[in-house]
C-alpha positions as CSV (number, residue, x, y, z in Angstrom):
1,M,-6.1,-55.8,-19.4
2,P,-5.8,-57.0,-15.8
3,G,-3.7,-60.1,-15.4
4,T,-1.9,-62.2,-12.9
5,G,1.6,-61.5,-11.8
6,S,3.0,-64.5,-13.6
7,A,1.4,-63.4,-16.9
8,V,3.1,-60.0,-16.5
9,S,6.4,-61.6,-15.7
10,D,6.1,-64.0,-18.7
11,R,5.3,-61.2,-21.1
12,L,8.1,-59.0,-19.9
13,G,10.4,-62.0,-19.9
14,A,9.5,-62.5,-23.6
15,L,10.5,-58.9,-24.4
16,C,13.8,-59.4,-22.5
17,T,14.5,-62.5,-24.6
18,L,14.0,-60.6,-27.8
19,L,16.3,-57.9,-26.6
20,R,19.0,-60.4,-25.7
21,E,18.8,-61.9,-29.2
22,R,19.6,-58.5,-30.5
23,G,22.7,-58.1,-28.3
24,V,21.2,-56.1,-25.4
25,R,22.3,-57.2,-22.0
26,V,19.2,-57.5,-19.9
27,G,19.2,-59.2,-16.5
28,T,17.1,-59.6,-13.4
29,G,17.8,-56.0,-12.3
30,E,16.4,-54.6,-15.5
31,L,13.4,-56.9,-15.3
32,I,12.6,-55.7,-11.8
33,A,13.1,-52.1,-12.9
34,A,10.6,-52.7,-15.7
35,H,8.0,-54.1,-13.2
36,R,8.5,-51.0,-11.0
37,A,8.2,-48.6,-14.0
38,L,4.9,-50.2,-15.2
39,H,3.5,-50.2,-11.7
40,A,4.4,-46.5,-11.2
41,L,2.7,-45.3,-14.5
42,P,-0.5,-43.3,-14.0
43,D,-2.1,-45.1,-16.9
44,P,-0.3,-48.4,-17.7
45,G,-3.0,-49.1,-20.3
46,D,-1.5,-46.5,-22.5
47,A,0.8,-48.3,-25.0
48,A,2.9,-45.2,-25.6
49,L,3.6,-44.6,-21.9
50,A,4.4,-48.3,-21.4
51,R,6.8,-48.2,-24.3
52,I,8.7,-45.2,-23.0
53,A,8.9,-46.7,-19.5
54,L,10.2,-50.0,-20.7
55,R,12.7,-48.3,-23.1
56,A,14.1,-46.2,-20.2
57,T,14.5,-49.2,-17.9
58,L,15.7,-51.9,-20.4
59,C,18.2,-49.8,-22.4
60,S,21.5,-48.8,-20.9
61,A,23.2,-47.4,-24.0
62,R,22.4,-45.4,-27.1
63,D,23.1,-48.5,-29.3
64,H,20.3,-50.4,-27.5
65,L,17.6,-48.0,-28.7
66,E,17.4,-49.3,-32.2
67,A,17.3,-52.9,-31.0
68,F,14.6,-52.0,-28.5
69,D,12.4,-50.5,-31.2
70,A,12.7,-53.6,-33.3
71,A,12.1,-55.9,-30.3
72,W,9.1,-53.8,-29.2
73,L,7.4,-54.1,-32.7
74,E,7.9,-57.8,-32.8
75,W,6.7,-58.2,-29.1
76,H,3.8,-55.9,-29.5
77,H,2.5,-57.3,-32.8
78,G,3.0,-60.8,-31.5
79,A,0.9,-60.0,-28.5
80,L,-1.8,-58.5,-30.6
81,D,-1.8,-61.5,-32.9
82,A,-2.3,-63.7,-29.9
83,G,-5.1,-61.6,-28.6
84,V,-3.1,-60.2,-25.6
85,D,-2.9,-56.5,-24.8
86,A,0.9,-55.7,-24.7
87,S,0.4,-52.7,-22.5
88,P,-1.6,-54.0,-19.5
89,D,-3.7,-52.1,-17.1
90,R,-2.1,-51.7,-13.6
91,P,0.1,-54.8,-13.6
92,E,-0.3,-57.3,-10.8
93,L,3.1,-58.1,-9.4
94,D,4.0,-61.7,-8.6
95,E,5.4,-62.7,-5.2
96,A,9.0,-62.4,-6.3
97,M,8.6,-58.8,-7.6
98,R,6.5,-57.8,-4.5
99,A,9.2,-59.0,-2.2
100,L,11.8,-56.8,-4.0
101,L,9.7,-53.7,-3.9
102,P,9.9,-51.4,-0.9
103,R,6.7,-51.3,1.2
104,T,4.8,-48.5,2.7
105,L,1.6,-48.1,4.7
106,V,-1.4,-46.7,2.7
107,P,-4.4,-46.0,4.9
108,A,-6.7,-46.1,1.8
109,A,-5.9,-49.7,1.3
110,T,-7.2,-50.7,4.8
111,A,-10.2,-53.0,4.6
112,P,-13.3,-52.1,6.7
113,G,-12.9,-53.3,10.3
114,D,-9.1,-53.6,10.0
115,A,-7.2,-52.1,12.9
116,E,-4.0,-51.5,11.0
117,P,-3.4,-50.1,7.5
118,A,-2.3,-52.6,4.9
119,A,1.2,-52.6,3.6
120,V,1.4,-52.4,-0.2
121,P,4.3,-52.2,-2.6
122,A,5.6,-48.7,-3.4
123,A,7.5,-47.6,-6.5
124,W,10.0,-45.5,-4.4
125,S,12.5,-46.2,-1.7
126,E,11.6,-45.9,1.9
127,A,14.9,-44.1,2.6
128,E,12.9,-40.8,3.0
129,L,10.9,-42.4,5.8
130,L,14.1,-43.4,7.6
131,L,15.6,-40.0,7.4
132,D,13.0,-38.5,9.8
133,R,12.4,-41.6,11.9
134,D,13.7,-41.3,15.5
135,F,16.5,-43.8,16.3
136,A,14.6,-44.8,19.4
137,G,11.8,-46.3,17.2
138,Y,14.1,-48.4,14.9
139,D,13.7,-52.1,14.6
140,E,16.3,-54.5,13.2
141,R,15.2,-54.0,9.6
142,D,15.5,-50.2,10.0
143,R,18.9,-50.5,11.4
144,A,20.2,-52.6,8.5
145,A,18.8,-50.1,6.0
146,A,20.2,-47.2,7.9
147,L,23.8,-48.6,7.9
148,A,23.9,-48.2,4.1
149,L,22.8,-44.5,4.4
150,L,25.3,-43.8,7.1
151,R,28.1,-44.8,4.9
152,R,27.2,-42.0,2.4
153,S,27.1,-39.1,5.0
154,S,30.2,-40.3,6.9
155,T,32.5,-39.5,4.0
156,L,31.8,-35.7,4.5
157,G,33.8,-34.0,7.2
158,P,35.9,-30.9,8.1
159,R,39.0,-30.0,6.1
160,R,41.8,-27.5,6.6
161,Q,44.3,-25.7,4.4
162,T,47.9,-26.8,4.6
163,R,51.0,-24.8,3.7
164,R,51.7,-27.1,0.8
165,S,50.8,-25.7,-2.6
166,V,49.2,-27.7,-5.4
167,P,48.2,-26.7,-8.9
168,S,44.8,-25.1,-9.0
169,R,43.0,-23.5,-12.0
170,H,41.3,-21.0,-9.7
171,G,44.1,-20.5,-7.2
172,R,45.0,-17.0,-6.0
173,R,48.8,-17.4,-6.3
174,I,50.6,-17.4,-9.6
175,D,53.0,-20.4,-9.9
176,L,56.0,-18.8,-11.6
177,R,57.9,-22.1,-12.1
178,A,54.9,-23.8,-13.7
179,T,54.3,-20.7,-15.8
180,M,57.9,-20.7,-17.1
181,R,57.7,-24.4,-17.9
182,A,54.5,-23.9,-19.9
183,S,56.1,-21.1,-21.8
184,W,58.6,-23.4,-23.4
185,R,55.9,-24.7,-25.7
186,T,55.3,-21.1,-27.0
187,G,58.9,-20.1,-27.6
188,G,59.4,-18.6,-24.1
189,E,56.4,-16.4,-24.2
190,P,54.2,-16.9,-21.1
191,F,50.8,-16.9,-22.8
192,E,49.2,-18.9,-20.0
193,L,49.5,-18.1,-16.3
194,R,49.6,-21.2,-14.1
195,R,48.2,-20.8,-10.6
196,S,48.4,-22.7,-7.3
197,G,46.4,-23.0,-4.1
198,H,46.7,-24.4,-0.7
199,R,46.1,-28.1,-0.4
200,L,43.1,-29.2,1.7
201,E,43.4,-32.2,4.0
202,P,41.0,-33.8,6.5
203,R,40.9,-31.9,9.8
204,P,41.2,-34.2,12.8
205,L,37.8,-35.3,14.0
206,V,37.1,-36.5,17.6
207,L,33.8,-38.3,18.3
208,V,32.8,-38.9,22.0
209,A,29.6,-40.8,22.6
210,D,27.6,-41.3,25.8
211,V,26.6,-44.9,26.2
212,S,25.0,-44.6,29.6
213,G,21.5,-46.0,30.4
214,S,19.7,-42.8,29.4
215,M,21.2,-43.0,25.9
216,A,20.4,-46.6,25.4
217,P,17.7,-46.0,22.7
218,Y,20.2,-43.9,20.6
219,A,23.6,-45.4,21.5
220,L,23.7,-48.2,18.9
221,M,22.9,-45.9,15.9
222,L,25.3,-43.2,17.1
223,L,28.0,-45.9,17.5
224,A,27.2,-47.0,14.0
225,Y,27.7,-43.5,12.7
226,M,31.0,-43.3,14.5
227,Q,32.0,-46.7,12.9
228,A,31.1,-45.5,9.4
229,T,33.1,-42.3,10.0
230,V,36.2,-44.0,11.4
231,T,36.2,-46.4,8.4
232,A,35.5,-43.7,5.7
233,R,37.9,-41.0,6.8
234,R,41.4,-40.5,8.0
235,R,42.4,-38.7,11.3
236,V,39.3,-39.7,13.2
237,E,39.4,-40.8,16.9
238,A,36.4,-42.4,18.6
239,F,35.7,-42.6,22.3
240,A,32.7,-43.7,24.4
241,F,31.9,-43.2,28.1
242,A,29.4,-43.8,30.8
243,T,31.3,-43.6,34.1
244,R,34.7,-43.7,32.5
245,L,36.2,-42.9,29.1
246,T,37.2,-45.7,26.7
247,R,39.0,-45.3,23.4
248,I,37.3,-47.5,20.7
249,T,38.9,-46.2,17.5
250,H,40.6,-49.6,16.7
251,E,37.5,-51.6,17.6
252,L,35.4,-49.6,15.2
253,R,37.7,-50.0,12.2
254,G,36.8,-52.5,9.5
255,R,34.4,-52.9,6.6
256,D,31.9,-55.1,8.6
257,P,29.9,-52.7,10.8
258,E,28.2,-55.5,12.8
259,A,31.5,-57.1,13.7
260,A,33.0,-53.7,14.6
261,L,30.0,-52.8,16.8
262,R,30.4,-56.1,18.6
263,R,34.1,-55.4,19.3
264,A,33.2,-51.9,20.6
265,D,30.5,-53.3,22.9
266,A,32.9,-55.8,24.3
267,A,35.3,-53.1,25.1
268,L,32.7,-50.9,26.9
269,H,32.5,-52.4,30.4
270,D,30.5,-49.5,31.8
271,A,27.8,-49.3,29.1
272,R,24.3,-48.6,30.2
273,G,25.5,-47.4,33.6
274,G,25.6,-43.9,35.1
275,T,26.9,-40.8,33.5
276,R,29.9,-38.7,34.5
277,I,30.6,-36.4,31.6
278,G,33.0,-34.1,33.3
279,E,35.3,-36.9,34.4
280,A,35.2,-38.4,30.9
281,I,36.1,-35.0,29.3
282,G,38.9,-34.7,31.9
283,A,40.3,-38.1,30.9
284,L,40.2,-37.0,27.3
285,N,42.2,-33.9,28.0
286,R,44.8,-35.5,30.2
287,E,45.3,-38.9,28.6
288,Y,44.6,-38.2,24.9
289,G,45.5,-34.5,24.5
290,R,48.5,-35.1,22.3
291,L,46.7,-37.8,20.3
292,I,43.9,-35.4,19.5
293,G,46.2,-32.4,18.8
294,R,45.2,-28.8,18.1
295,G,42.8,-27.8,15.5
296,S,40.4,-30.8,15.9
297,V,36.7,-30.7,15.7
298,V,35.2,-32.4,18.7
299,I,31.7,-33.8,18.6
300,L,30.0,-34.9,21.8
301,L,27.0,-37.2,21.5
302,S,25.0,-37.2,24.8
303,D,21.6,-36.2,26.2
304,G,23.4,-34.1,28.9
305,W,22.0,-36.1,31.9
306,D,25.1,-35.9,34.2
307,R,25.5,-37.3,37.7
308,G,28.9,-35.7,38.2
309,D,30.0,-32.3,39.2
310,P,28.7,-29.6,36.7
311,E,31.6,-27.3,37.7
312,L,34.1,-30.0,36.7
313,L,32.3,-30.4,33.4
314,G,32.5,-26.7,32.7
315,R,36.2,-26.5,33.5
316,E,37.1,-29.5,31.4
317,L,35.1,-28.3,28.4
318,A,36.7,-24.9,28.7
319,R,40.1,-26.6,28.6
320,L,39.1,-28.7,25.6
321,R,37.7,-25.7,23.8
322,R,41.0,-23.8,24.0
323,C,42.7,-26.4,21.7
324,A,39.8,-27.5,19.6
325,R,38.8,-25.9,16.3
326,G,35.1,-26.5,17.1
327,L,33.1,-28.1,19.8
328,I,29.6,-29.5,18.8
329,W,27.2,-31.2,21.1
330,L,24.6,-33.6,19.5
331,N,21.7,-34.1,21.9
332,P,18.8,-36.3,20.8
333,L,16.5,-34.4,23.1
334,A,17.1,-31.2,21.1
335,A,14.9,-32.5,18.4
336,D,11.9,-31.4,20.5
337,P,11.1,-27.7,19.7
338,R,10.2,-27.3,23.4
339,W,13.6,-28.5,24.6
340,E,15.9,-26.1,26.4
341,P,19.3,-26.8,27.9
342,L,18.2,-26.6,31.5
343,T,19.8,-29.7,33.0
344,R,22.9,-29.2,35.2
345,G,25.2,-30.7,32.6
346,M,23.8,-28.7,29.7
347,L,23.8,-25.5,31.7
348,A,27.5,-26.0,32.5
349,A,28.4,-27.0,29.0
350,S,26.4,-24.5,26.9
351,P,28.8,-21.5,27.3
352,H,31.7,-23.5,25.8
353,L,29.9,-25.0,22.8
354,D,29.8,-23.7,19.2
355,R,26.6,-25.6,18.3
356,I,23.9,-27.7,19.9
357,L,22.3,-29.9,17.3
358,P,19.8,-32.8,17.5
359,G,21.2,-36.3,16.9
360,N,18.1,-38.3,16.9
361,N,17.7,-39.4,13.2
362,L,19.6,-39.7,9.9
363,R,18.5,-36.3,8.8
364,S,20.2,-34.6,11.8
365,L,23.4,-36.6,11.1
366,G,23.2,-35.5,7.5
367,A,22.8,-31.9,8.6
368,L,25.9,-32.3,10.8
369,A,27.9,-33.7,7.9
370,D,26.9,-30.7,5.7
371,L,27.9,-28.3,8.5
372,L,31.3,-29.9,8.9
373,E,31.9,-29.9,5.1
374,L,31.0,-26.2,4.7
375,D,32.3,-24.8,7.9
376,G,35.4,-26.9,8.6
377,A,37.9,-25.7,5.9
378,G,39.9,-23.9,8.6
379,R,41.3,-20.5,9.1
Protein backbone atom coordinates (compact mmCIF):
# COMPACT_ATOMS: atom_id res chain seq x y z
CA MET A 1 0.00 0.00 0.00
CA PRO A 2 1.24 3.53 -0.51
CA GLY A 3 2.61 5.08 2.61
CA THR A 4 4.61 7.97 3.87
CA GLY A 5 8.37 7.91 4.06
CA SER A 6 8.30 7.85 7.86
CA ALA A 7 6.03 4.77 7.81
CA VAL A 8 8.41 2.91 5.52
CA SER A 9 11.38 3.85 7.71
CA ASP A 10 9.53 2.78 10.87
CA ARG A 11 8.60 -0.59 9.39
CA LEU A 12 12.11 -1.27 8.11
CA GLY A 13 13.47 -0.09 11.45
CA ALA A 14 11.29 -2.66 13.19
CA LEU A 15 12.71 -5.40 10.96
CA CYS A 16 16.25 -4.24 11.74
CA THR A 17 15.46 -4.35 15.48
CA LEU A 18 14.31 -7.97 15.16
CA LEU A 19 17.51 -8.82 13.33
CA ARG A 20 19.67 -7.18 15.99
CA GLU A 21 17.88 -9.19 18.67
CA ARG A 22 19.00 -12.31 16.80
CA GLY A 23 22.63 -11.23 16.63
CA VAL A 24 22.73 -9.70 13.14
CA ARG A 25 24.70 -6.46 12.92
CA VAL A 26 22.48 -4.02 11.03
CA GLY A 27 23.30 -0.34 10.91
CA THR A 28 22.38 2.81 9.05
CA GLY A 29 24.20 1.67 5.90
CA GLU A 30 22.15 -1.51 5.68
CA LEU A 31 18.95 0.44 6.32
CA ILE A 32 19.74 2.84 3.48
CA ALA A 33 20.57 -0.09 1.20
CA ALA A 34 17.21 -1.66 2.07
CA HIS A 35 15.42 1.56 1.10
CA ARG A 36 17.29 1.65 -2.20
CA ALA A 37 16.56 -2.00 -2.91
CA LEU A 38 12.81 -1.59 -2.34
CA HIS A 39 12.74 1.56 -4.44
CA ALA A 40 14.51 -0.22 -7.32
CA LEU A 41 12.13 -3.20 -7.45
CA PRO A 42 9.86 -3.35 -10.52
CA ASP A 43 6.98 -4.48 -8.28
CA PRO A 44 7.59 -3.70 -4.59
CA GLY A 45 4.09 -4.95 -3.84
CA ASP A 46 5.32 -8.49 -4.43
CA ALA A 47 6.14 -9.93 -1.00
CA ALA A 48 8.51 -12.52 -2.46
CA LEU A 49 10.55 -9.87 -4.30
CA ALA A 50 10.63 -7.61 -1.26
CA ARG A 51 11.84 -10.50 0.92
CA ILE A 52 14.68 -11.33 -1.50
CA ALA A 53 15.73 -7.69 -1.75
CA LEU A 54 15.76 -7.17 2.02
CA ARG A 55 17.55 -10.46 2.61
CA ALA A 56 20.29 -9.47 0.16
CA THR A 57 20.83 -6.04 1.71
CA LEU A 58 20.45 -6.83 5.42
CA CYS A 59 22.43 -10.09 5.58
CA SER A 60 26.21 -9.95 5.26
CA ALA A 61 27.06 -13.54 6.27
CA ARG A 62 25.67 -17.03 5.72
CA ASP A 63 24.92 -17.33 9.43
CA HIS A 64 22.52 -14.37 9.14
CA LEU A 65 20.16 -16.10 6.71
CA GLU A 66 18.45 -18.27 9.30
CA ALA A 67 18.05 -15.29 11.63
CA PHE A 68 16.59 -13.24 8.78
CA ASP A 69 14.03 -15.92 7.93
CA ALA A 70 12.84 -16.02 11.55
CA ALA A 71 12.76 -12.22 11.81
CA TRP A 72 10.92 -11.92 8.49
CA LEU A 73 8.19 -14.32 9.62
CA GLU A 74 7.70 -12.45 12.89
CA TRP A 75 7.81 -9.06 11.16
CA HIS A 76 5.56 -10.09 8.28
CA HIS A 77 2.92 -11.81 10.43
CA GLY A 78 3.02 -8.97 12.94
CA ALA A 79 2.35 -6.49 10.15
CA LEU A 80 -0.52 -8.59 8.82
CA ASP A 81 -2.06 -8.93 12.27
CA ALA A 82 -1.90 -5.15 12.59
CA GLY A 83 -3.57 -4.72 9.21
CA VAL A 84 -0.42 -3.37 7.48
CA ASP A 85 0.95 -4.69 4.21
CA ALA A 86 4.54 -5.75 4.93
CA SER A 87 5.57 -5.43 1.27
CA PRO A 88 4.50 -1.93 0.29
CA ASP A 89 3.87 -0.59 -3.15
CA ARG A 90 6.55 1.77 -4.44
CA PRO A 91 7.87 3.04 -1.08
CA GLU A 92 7.90 6.76 -0.50
CA LEU A 93 11.30 7.83 0.77
CA ASP A 94 11.57 10.21 3.69
CA GLU A 95 13.79 13.30 3.55
CA ALA A 96 16.83 11.60 5.10
CA MET A 97 16.76 8.73 2.62
CA ARG A 98 16.12 11.04 -0.35
CA ALA A 99 19.15 13.12 0.59
CA LEU A 100 21.39 10.05 0.59
CA LEU A 101 20.22 8.72 -2.77
CA PRO A 102 21.98 10.01 -5.92
CA ARG A 103 19.82 12.24 -8.10
CA THR A 104 19.22 12.26 -11.83
CA LEU A 105 17.09 14.28 -14.23
CA VAL A 106 14.05 12.44 -15.55
CA PRO A 107 12.15 14.37 -18.26
CA ALA A 108 9.02 12.29 -17.70
CA ALA A 109 8.74 13.70 -14.19
CA THR A 110 8.49 17.27 -15.47
CA ALA A 111 5.22 18.93 -14.62
CA PRO A 112 3.30 20.70 -17.40
CA GLY A 113 4.67 24.18 -17.94
CA ASP A 114 7.95 23.54 -16.12
CA ALA A 115 11.01 24.77 -17.98
CA GLU A 116 13.41 22.29 -16.41
CA PRO A 117 13.05 18.54 -15.77
CA ALA A 118 12.56 17.53 -12.16
CA ALA A 119 15.35 15.90 -10.20
CA VAL A 120 14.25 12.61 -8.64
CA PRO A 121 16.16 10.02 -6.57
CA ALA A 122 17.77 7.23 -8.55
CA ALA A 123 18.76 3.76 -7.38
CA TRP A 124 22.17 3.92 -9.05
CA SER A 125 25.27 6.06 -8.74
CA GLU A 126 25.75 9.01 -11.04
CA ALA A 127 29.39 8.04 -11.59
CA GLU A 128 28.47 6.95 -15.11
CA LEU A 129 27.28 10.47 -15.85
CA LEU A 130 30.54 11.95 -14.61
CA LEU A 131 32.63 9.64 -16.79
CA ASP A 132 31.47 11.33 -20.00
CA ARG A 133 30.88 14.85 -18.71
CA ASP A 134 33.39 17.37 -20.02
CA PHE A 135 35.63 18.88 -17.35
CA ALA A 136 34.73 22.35 -18.61
CA GLY A 137 31.13 21.78 -17.45
CA TYR A 138 31.98 20.65 -13.91
CA ASP A 139 30.64 22.42 -10.85
CA GLU A 140 31.96 22.11 -7.30
CA ARG A 141 29.82 19.05 -6.56
CA ASP A 142 31.07 17.30 -9.71
CA ARG A 143 34.68 18.03 -8.84
CA ALA A 144 34.29 16.59 -5.35
CA ALA A 145 32.76 13.39 -6.71
CA ALA A 146 35.38 13.13 -9.46
CA LEU A 147 38.27 13.26 -6.99
CA ALA A 148 37.23 9.89 -5.55
CA LEU A 149 37.07 8.35 -9.03
CA LEU A 150 40.48 9.77 -9.96
CA ARG A 151 42.10 7.93 -7.06
CA ARG A 152 41.03 4.61 -8.56
CA SER A 153 42.45 5.17 -12.05
CA SER A 154 45.65 6.85 -10.83
CA THR A 155 46.97 3.60 -9.33
CA LEU A 156 47.42 2.16 -12.84
CA GLY A 157 50.54 3.04 -14.76
CA PRO A 158 53.45 1.80 -16.85
CA ARG A 159 55.79 -0.90 -15.56
CA ARG A 160 59.06 -2.35 -16.77
CA GLN A 161 61.00 -5.55 -16.28
CA THR A 162 64.10 -5.45 -14.11
CA ARG A 163 67.08 -7.78 -14.18
CA ARG A 164 66.20 -9.11 -10.74
CA SER A 165 64.48 -12.48 -10.72
CA VAL A 166 61.62 -13.40 -8.43
CA PRO A 167 59.76 -16.72 -7.98
CA SER A 168 57.01 -17.07 -10.55
CA ARG A 169 54.73 -20.03 -11.17
CA HIS A 170 54.51 -19.21 -14.88
CA GLY A 171 58.05 -17.90 -15.36
CA ARG A 172 60.08 -18.94 -18.38
CA ARG A 173 63.31 -19.67 -16.51
CA ILE A 174 63.85 -22.73 -14.32
CA ASP A 175 65.18 -21.75 -10.90
CA LEU A 176 67.74 -24.51 -10.24
CA ARG A 177 68.49 -23.47 -6.66
CA ALA A 178 64.82 -23.39 -5.67
CA THR A 179 64.24 -26.70 -7.47
CA MET A 180 67.08 -28.39 -5.55
CA ARG A 181 65.86 -26.99 -2.23
CA ALA A 182 62.36 -28.31 -2.95
CA SER A 183 63.80 -31.73 -3.82
CA TRP A 184 65.02 -32.21 -0.24
CA ARG A 185 61.43 -32.93 0.76
CA THR A 186 61.26 -35.82 -1.70
CA GLY A 187 64.58 -37.50 -0.97
CA GLY A 188 66.58 -35.53 -3.51
CA GLU A 189 64.27 -36.29 -6.45
CA PRO A 190 63.25 -33.06 -8.26
CA PHE A 191 59.58 -33.85 -8.76
CA GLU A 192 58.61 -30.17 -8.94
CA LEU A 193 60.34 -27.62 -11.13
CA ARG A 194 60.51 -24.16 -9.60
CA ARG A 195 60.46 -21.22 -12.00
CA SER A 196 61.38 -17.57 -11.86
CA GLY A 197 60.60 -14.46 -13.85
CA HIS A 198 61.74 -10.88 -14.08
CA ARG A 199 60.46 -8.53 -11.43
CA LEU A 200 58.18 -5.72 -12.59
CA GLU A 201 58.58 -2.25 -11.10
CA PRO A 202 56.87 1.07 -11.85
CA ARG A 203 58.31 2.80 -14.89
CA PRO A 204 59.16 6.49 -14.35
CA LEU A 205 56.20 8.67 -15.28
CA VAL A 206 56.48 12.38 -16.09
CA LEU A 207 53.36 14.56 -16.22
CA VAL A 208 53.62 18.02 -17.78
CA ALA A 209 50.47 20.15 -17.65
CA ASP A 210 49.61 23.36 -19.49
CA VAL A 211 48.02 25.86 -17.08
CA SER A 212 47.75 28.79 -19.50
CA GLY A 213 44.59 30.81 -20.04
CA SER A 214 43.27 28.62 -22.85
CA MET A 215 43.49 25.55 -20.59
CA ALA A 216 41.71 27.18 -17.63
CA PRO A 217 38.48 25.09 -17.97
CA TYR A 218 40.51 21.85 -17.77
CA ALA A 219 43.59 22.74 -15.73
CA LEU A 220 42.07 22.13 -12.29
CA MET A 221 40.88 18.59 -13.03
CA LEU A 222 44.09 17.70 -14.87
CA LEU A 223 46.11 18.94 -11.89
CA ALA A 224 43.84 16.82 -9.66
CA TYR A 225 44.65 13.80 -11.83
CA MET A 226 48.35 14.59 -11.47
CA GLN A 227 47.97 14.93 -7.70
CA ALA A 228 46.24 11.55 -7.43
CA THR A 229 48.95 9.93 -9.55
CA VAL A 230 51.83 11.47 -7.57
CA THR A 231 50.22 10.28 -4.32
CA ALA A 232 49.34 6.77 -5.50
CA ARG A 233 52.50 5.77 -7.37
CA ARG A 234 56.25 5.85 -6.98
CA ARG A 235 58.66 7.43 -9.49
CA VAL A 236 56.29 10.14 -10.70
CA GLU A 237 57.38 13.68 -11.51
CA ALA A 238 54.92 16.52 -12.09
CA PHE A 239 55.50 19.81 -13.89
CA ALA A 240 53.27 22.68 -15.02
CA PHE A 241 53.89 25.55 -17.39
CA ALA A 242 52.39 28.56 -19.10
CA THR A 243 55.28 30.84 -20.02
CA ARG A 244 57.85 28.94 -17.90
CA LEU A 245 58.23 25.47 -16.42
CA THR A 246 57.66 24.81 -12.69
CA ARG A 247 58.23 21.54 -10.88
CA ILE A 248 55.28 20.83 -8.56
CA THR A 249 55.94 17.22 -7.50
CA HIS A 250 56.45 18.09 -3.82
CA GLU A 251 53.47 20.46 -3.75
CA LEU A 252 51.13 17.76 -5.07
CA ARG A 253 52.15 15.10 -2.56
CA GLY A 254 49.78 14.43 0.32
CA ARG A 255 46.50 12.69 1.06
CA ASP A 256 44.47 15.91 1.08
CA PRO A 257 43.89 16.79 -2.61
CA GLU A 258 42.42 20.21 -1.88
CA ALA A 259 45.42 21.28 0.19
CA ALA A 260 47.82 19.89 -2.42
CA LEU A 261 46.08 21.78 -5.22
CA ARG A 262 46.26 25.01 -3.21
CA ARG A 263 50.01 24.52 -2.72
CA ALA A 264 50.49 23.88 -6.44
CA ASP A 265 48.45 26.94 -7.38
CA ALA A 266 50.56 29.11 -5.08
CA ALA A 267 53.73 27.83 -6.76
CA LEU A 268 52.47 28.60 -10.29
CA HIS A 269 53.07 32.33 -10.69
CA ASP A 270 52.43 32.28 -14.46
CA ALA A 271 49.13 30.36 -14.42
CA ARG A 272 46.40 31.54 -16.80
CA GLY A 273 48.95 33.48 -18.84
CA GLY A 274 50.38 32.88 -22.31
CA THR A 275 51.72 29.58 -23.63
CA ARG A 276 55.29 28.75 -24.61
CA ILE A 277 55.40 24.99 -24.94
CA GLY A 278 58.74 24.78 -26.72
CA GLU A 279 60.55 26.76 -24.03
CA ALA A 280 58.92 24.66 -21.29
CA ILE A 281 60.01 21.39 -22.93
CA GLY A 282 63.48 22.86 -23.40
CA ALA A 283 63.69 23.64 -19.68
CA LEU A 284 62.52 20.10 -18.92
CA ASN A 285 65.32 18.67 -21.07
CA ARG A 286 68.08 20.92 -19.75
CA GLU A 287 67.24 21.28 -16.07
CA TYR A 288 65.53 17.99 -15.23
CA GLY A 289 66.97 15.54 -17.75
CA ARG A 290 68.88 13.54 -15.12
CA LEU A 291 65.94 13.61 -12.74
CA ILE A 292 63.63 12.18 -15.41
CA GLY A 293 66.13 9.57 -16.63
CA ARG A 294 65.89 7.25 -19.59
CA GLY A 295 62.92 4.98 -20.09
CA SER A 296 60.30 7.37 -18.73
CA VAL A 297 56.81 7.74 -20.14
CA VAL A 298 56.11 11.44 -20.65
CA ILE A 299 52.53 12.73 -20.80
CA LEU A 300 51.87 16.27 -22.02
CA LEU A 301 48.51 17.79 -21.12
CA SER A 302 47.82 20.79 -23.36
CA ASP A 303 45.49 22.09 -26.05
CA GLY A 304 48.47 22.88 -28.30
CA TRP A 305 47.84 26.63 -28.60
CA ASP A 306 51.42 27.88 -28.57
CA ARG A 307 52.69 31.45 -28.86
CA GLY A 308 56.31 30.36 -29.07
CA ASP A 309 58.50 29.16 -31.92
CA PRO A 310 57.09 25.94 -33.44
CA GLU A 311 60.54 24.93 -34.70
CA LEU A 312 61.87 25.14 -31.14
CA LEU A 313 58.99 22.94 -29.97
CA GLY A 314 59.79 20.35 -32.64
CA ARG A 315 63.48 20.25 -31.74
CA GLU A 316 62.89 19.94 -28.00
CA LEU A 317 60.26 17.21 -28.43
CA ALA A 318 62.64 15.29 -30.71
CA ARG A 319 65.30 15.53 -28.01
CA LEU A 320 62.87 14.41 -25.33
CA ARG A 321 61.63 11.53 -27.47
CA ARG A 322 65.13 10.11 -27.84
CA CYS A 323 65.38 9.36 -24.12
CA ALA A 324 61.72 8.67 -23.34
CA ARG A 325 60.04 5.27 -23.52
CA GLY A 326 56.86 6.91 -24.77
CA LEU A 327 55.53 10.38 -25.48
CA ILE A 328 51.76 10.89 -25.17
CA TRP A 329 49.88 14.14 -25.70
CA LEU A 330 46.51 14.62 -23.99
CA ASN A 331 44.56 17.32 -25.81
CA PRO A 332 41.01 18.15 -24.58
CA LEU A 333 40.16 19.43 -28.07
CA ALA A 334 40.79 15.96 -29.52
CA ALA A 335 37.49 14.78 -28.02
CA ASP A 336 35.71 16.46 -30.98
CA PRO A 337 35.60 13.98 -33.91
CA ARG A 338 36.13 16.92 -36.30
CA TRP A 339 39.35 18.01 -34.59
CA GLU A 340 42.63 17.81 -36.49
CA PRO A 341 46.13 18.78 -35.27
CA LEU A 342 46.38 21.87 -37.48
CA THR A 343 47.64 24.51 -35.05
CA ARG A 344 51.32 25.46 -35.32
CA GLY A 345 52.16 23.76 -32.05
CA MET A 346 50.41 20.49 -32.87
CA LEU A 347 51.81 20.37 -36.39
CA ALA A 348 55.33 20.71 -34.99
CA ALA A 349 54.70 18.16 -32.20
CA SER A 350 52.78 15.42 -34.06
CA PRO A 351 55.79 13.71 -35.76
CA HIS A 352 57.40 13.06 -32.38
CA LEU A 353 54.34 11.75 -30.49
CA ASP A 354 53.36 8.14 -29.96
CA ARG A 355 49.74 8.95 -29.22
CA ILE A 356 47.37 11.92 -29.22
CA LEU A 357 44.45 11.26 -26.89
CA PRO A 358 41.57 13.36 -25.55
CA GLY A 359 41.88 14.49 -21.95
CA ASN A 360 38.55 16.16 -21.44
CA ASN A 361 36.74 13.79 -19.06
CA LEU A 362 37.18 10.91 -16.64
CA ARG A 363 36.61 8.26 -19.29
CA SER A 364 39.52 9.57 -21.35
CA LEU A 365 41.78 9.52 -18.28
CA GLY A 366 40.65 5.96 -17.57
CA ALA A 367 41.50 4.98 -21.16
CA LEU A 368 44.96 6.51 -20.66
CA ALA A 369 45.46 4.47 -17.47
CA ASP A 370 44.46 1.26 -19.27
CA LEU A 371 46.84 2.07 -22.12
CA LEU A 372 49.74 2.67 -19.74
CA GLU A 373 49.01 -0.54 -17.83
CA LEU A 374 48.86 -2.69 -20.98
CA ASP A 375 51.54 -1.05 -23.07
CA GLY A 376 54.09 0.06 -20.50
CA ALA A 377 55.70 -3.20 -19.38
CA GLY A 378 58.88 -2.29 -21.22
CA ARG A 379 61.13 -3.93 -23.70
